[in-house]
Steps between C-alpha positions, in 0.01 A plus 500: 500500500705624204517870415684692232489740211496456125645780288344494155600643163208517261432619149476875454166631623389168657547605864129551576411169334763318708376662823141394425607143423711482817197603707331176387774282653416423866866481608569856376440728797606830339614617158634840395628668187861613549743725321852380432645169389169313555143593409296326770568356846276233652499386862440125530385302802458123475442209739829332414799510266334281238193725478725807484707355217190390306345844536807662350573249225152388396286806570710817485760406239224346286311830468500637150709816463739400782849514351716411802491473879731503799384324815611607845400260779488654846600309809234463767545423866 
């Protein structure tokens, strides 16, 4: 099991759109609007590292109005 967080910068005013799109991705367990350096944080849970990486690169980063991301993988025991 792979878990982590994706910090997302989006276009001005697109936070609600991004949250709604993230809800459609099965690997996204939670998503919240934040205040500070990033606009949205998404919690990701995937079966393996490959699925985790594909979720970030092919699903989240591919969303329109996403400008940049930072991925933080969490260690699991």
